C-alpha positions in Angstrom: 143.0 143.0 50.2 144.7 140.9 52.9 146.2 141.5 56.5 144.4 143.6 59.1 141.6 144.5 56.7 140.7 140.9 55.8 137.4 139.8 57.2 136.1 137.0 55.1 137.5 133.7 53.6 137.3 135.1 50.1 139.8 137.9 50.9 142.5 135.5 51.9 144.5 134.5 48.8 144.7 130.8 48.1 148.5 131.1 47.8 148.9 132.6 51.2 151.3 131.0 53.6 153.3 132.0 56.7 156.2 134.1 55.4 159.2 135.8 56.8 157.1 138.6 58.4 155.6 136.2 61.0 159.0 134.4 61.4 160.7 137.7 62.1 158.1 138.7 64.7 158.7 135.4 66.6 162.3 135.7 66.3 162.7 139.3 67.7 160.1 138.7 70.4 161.6 135.4 71.8 161.6 135.6 75.7 165.2 135.3 76.7 165.8 137.9 79.6 168.9 136.9 81.5 168.0 136.4 85.3 169.8 135.3 88.3 169.0 131.6 88.9 168.2 132.5 92.6 165.5 135.0 91.8 162.0 134.0 92.1 160.4 133.4 88.7 157.4 135.7 88.3 154.8 133.7 86.6 152.4 136.6 86.1 155.2 138.6 84.4 156.1 135.7 82.1 152.4 135.1 81.1 151.9 138.8 80.3 154.9 138.7 77.9 153.6 135.5 76.2 150.2 137.2 75.8 151.9 140.1 74.1 153.7 137.8 71.8 150.5 135.9 70.9 148.7 139.2 70.0 151.6 140.6 67.9 151.7 137.4 65.9 148.0 137.2 65.5 148.1 140.8 64.3 150.1 139.6 61.2 146.9 137.6 60.2 144.6 140.5 60.8 143.4 138.9 64.2 144.4 141.5 66.7 141.1 141.3 68.7 141.6 137.6 69.6 141.4 136.8 73.3 143.4 134.3 75.0 142.1 131.5 77.4 144.3 131.5 80.5 142.5 129.1 82.9 139.3 127.0 83.2 138.0 126.3 86.7 134.8 124.3 86.8 132.4 125.8 84.3 134.2 129.2 84.5 136.6 130.2 81.8 139.2 132.9 82.5 140.7 134.8 79.6 143.6 137.3 79.5 141.3 140.2 79.7 139.8 138.7 83.0 143.3 138.3 84.6 144.0 141.8 83.5 141.0 143.2 85.5 142.7 142.0 88.7 145.2 144.7 88.2 145.1 147.6 90.7 142.1 150.0 90.3 140.1 147.6 88.1 136.6 146.3 88.8 136.2 142.4 88.9 133.9 140.6 86.6 131.6 137.8 87.7 133.5 135.1 86.0 136.7 135.9 88.1 134.8 136.1 91.3 132.9 132.9 90.8 135.9 131.0 89.8 138.0 132.2 92.7 135.2 131.3 95.2 134.8 128.0 93.4 138.5 127.2 94.2 138.0 128.0 97.8 135.0 126.0 98.3 136.5 123.0 96.5 139.6 123.2 98.8 137.4 123.4 101.8 135.4 120.4 100.8 138.4 118.4 100.1 139.9 119.1 103.5 136.8 119.1 105.8 133.9 116.7 106.5 131.5 119.6 107.0 130.7 120.7 103.4 130.2 124.1 101.9 128.1 125.1 98.9 128.6 127.9 96.5 125.7 129.7 95.0 127.1 131.5 92.0 126.6 135.2 91.4 124.0 134.6 88.6 121.7 132.4 90.9 122.3 134.5 93.9 121.4 137.8 92.2 118.2 136.1 90.9 117.4 135.2 94.5 118.1 138.7 95.6 115.7 139.9 93.1 112.9 137.6 94.4 113.2 134.4 92.3 113.2 131.9 95.1 112.6 128.8 92.9 116.2 128.1 92.0 118.7 125.5 92.8 116.1 122.9 93.0 118.7 120.0 93.2 120.4 121.6 96.1 119.7 120.1 99.6 120.6 123.0 101.7 120.3 121.0 104.9 123.3 118.9 103.9 125.7 121.7 104.0 127.3 123.5 106.9 127.4 126.8 104.9 126.1 128.2 101.6 127.8 131.2 100.2 126.3 133.5 97.5 127.7 136.7 96.1 125.3 139.4 95.0 125.7 142.1 92.3 123.4 145.1 92.7 124.1 148.3 90.8 127.7 147.1 90.0 128.4 146.5 93.7 129.3 143.2 95.2 128.1 141.9 98.5 127.9 138.4 100.0 125.3 136.4 102.0 126.5 133.5 104.1 123.8 131.0 105.1 124.2 128.6 108.1 121.2 126.1 107.8 121.7 124.4 111.1 122.0 127.7 112.9 119.0 129.3 111.2 121.2 132.2 110.5 122.5 134.3 107.6 125.5 136.7 107.8 125.5 139.6 105.4 128.7 141.4 104.5 129.0 144.6 102.4 132.5 145.8 101.7 131.2 149.4 102.0 129.4 148.7 105.3 125.9 147.2 105.9 122.8 149.3 105.9 119.9 148.1 107.9 117.8 148.2 104.8 120.0 145.6 103.0 120.4 143.5 106.2 116.5 143.3 106.3 116.4 142.4 102.6 119.0 139.7 103.1 117.0 138.2 106.0 113.7 138.2 104.0 115.5 136.8 100.9 117.5 134.0 102.5 114.6 133.0 104.7 112.3 132.8 101.8 114.9 130.7 100.0 115.3 128.3 102.9 111.5 128.0 103.4 111.3 126.9 99.7 113.9 124.2 100.6 111.6 122.8 103.3 113.5 124.3 106.3 111.7 125.8 109.4 112.4 129.5 109.4 110.3 131.0 112.1 113.4 132.1 114.2 115.7 132.9 111.2 118.1 135.8 111.8 120.5 137.8 109.8 123.6 139.2 111.5 126.6 141.4 110.6 130.1 140.8 111.6 133.2 143.1 111.9 135.2 143.5 108.8 137.5 146.0 107.0 135.8 148.5 104.6 136.9 149.1 101.1 138.6 152.6 100.6 138.1 152.9 96.9 135.1 152.2 94.5 136.5 149.2 92.6 137.6 146.6 95.1 134.3 145.3 96.3 134.8 142.1 94.3 138.2 141.5 95.9 136.7 142.0 99.4 133.8 139.4 99.0 136.4 136.9 97.7 138.5 137.6 100.8 135.5 137.3 103.0 134.7 134.0 101.6 138.3 132.8 102.1 138.2 133.8 105.8 134.8 132.4 106.5 135.7 129.0 105.0 138.8 128.9 107.2 136.8 129.8 110.3 138.9 132.8 110.7 137.8 136.4 111.7 137.0 138.5 108.5 139.9 140.9 109.3 142.7 141.9 106.9 144.6 144.9 105.8 142.7 147.2 103.6 145.4 149.6 102.4 146.0 150.0 98.7 149.2 147.9 98.9 147.6 145.1 100.8 144.6 145.0 98.5 146.8 145.0 95.4 148.7 142.0 97.0 145.3 140.2 97.4 144.6 140.8 93.7 147.9 139.4 92.7 147.3 136.3 94.9 143.9 135.8 93.4 145.5 135.9 89.8 148.1 133.3 90.8 145.5 131.0 92.3 143.3 131.1 89.2 146.3 130.3 86.9 147.7 127.6 89.2 144.4 125.8 89.8 143.3 125.7 86.2 142.2 122.5 84.7 144.2 121.2 81.6 143.7 123.5 78.7 145.4 121.1 76.1 142.3 120.2 74.2 140.5 123.4 74.5 140.2 126.3 71.9 142.0 129.2 73.5 139.6 131.7 71.8 136.2 130.3 72.9 137.2 127.8 75.6 135.3 124.9 74.0 136.7 121.4 73.7 138.3 120.8 70.3 137.5 117.7 68.4 140.7 115.9 67.1 139.3 116.1 63.6 138.7 119.8 63.7 141.3 122.2 62.2 143.3 124.3 64.6 145.2 127.5 64.0 148.2 127.4 63.8 148.5 123.6 63.2 151.7 123.2 65.2 152.4 126.5 67.0 154.5 126.5 70.0 155.9 129.4 72.1 158.7 128.6 74.5 159.9 130.0 77.8 161.3 128.9 81.2 164.7 128.6 82.9 167.9 127.2 81.3 171.5 128.5 80.9 170.5 131.7 82.7 167.4 132.4 80.6 163.8 131.9 81.1 162.7 128.8 79.3 159.7 126.4 79.4 157.1 125.5 76.8 153.5 126.5 76.4 151.3 125.5 73.5 148.2 127.3 72.5 145.7 126.6 69.7 142.7 128.1 68.2 139.7 126.3 66.7 139.7 127.8 63.2 136.0 128.6 62.8 136.2 130.8 65.9 138.8 133.1 64.2 137.2 133.0 60.9 140.3 131.8 59.1 141.2 128.9 56.9 144.0 126.6 58.1 146.3 125.8 55.2 147.2 122.2 55.0 150.6 121.1 53.7 
């Protein structure tokens, strides 16, 4: 048995090779929509088509559930399913939120002498739960601001710590309750005390900001709060469905544009591929971009064979 049903190496015939079925899929799915050269190339539209092609081709090998690495930012790996969750009405996962805030903090630190520090959601949520002995290598006094997003009961909030001001700002996209403001004060004060700071007059404030109108955009709002705070701007922006959807689109574009080089990474697991390791397919290229009135450019993706559970046939 071979095809979608194949699950083990023993089920793949030794004589198997890429045949006309796969070639036909590639041939019929080639991206060549005619466009006006003056039109703006929609990168996210192009990438969505490329992902569809990848999935259809992989399906010919019984690998329909393969995910596709789209970006790597610091330690965070963004796959096609993560980008898809930036669509309207979807809840954001921690990897997307952490990666986006990482890009904003990195940009701030490149452009300013006063540095910012990001406490990722995993560490900040532990801190919120009472584990203060974290980030031992972080000298909080060396930063103008520390930002940490918190996930509690599938809802995202953010704490912004200003060490020199002995002050924390707490922002909740659904509005701040006094109970959570008090908890934020106790949590961040205990954290700073463990960092050797004097916290006798530490305060926790709230600031004006728009409130989310749905139940899925809290992650988008904390990312936008972060952006505004790092730019020393008021945390105000439109919160209509159309405006929030535009923010989602801009976030997706930022993650794709600020990715590190993916050339030597497995596009299934995101780990670096050793030059001696087999990849699947060995010389697989998909092309797209703009030439002669058609979209045309090139993008190459490769998968480390053990991740897919397939044997790469050598010629």
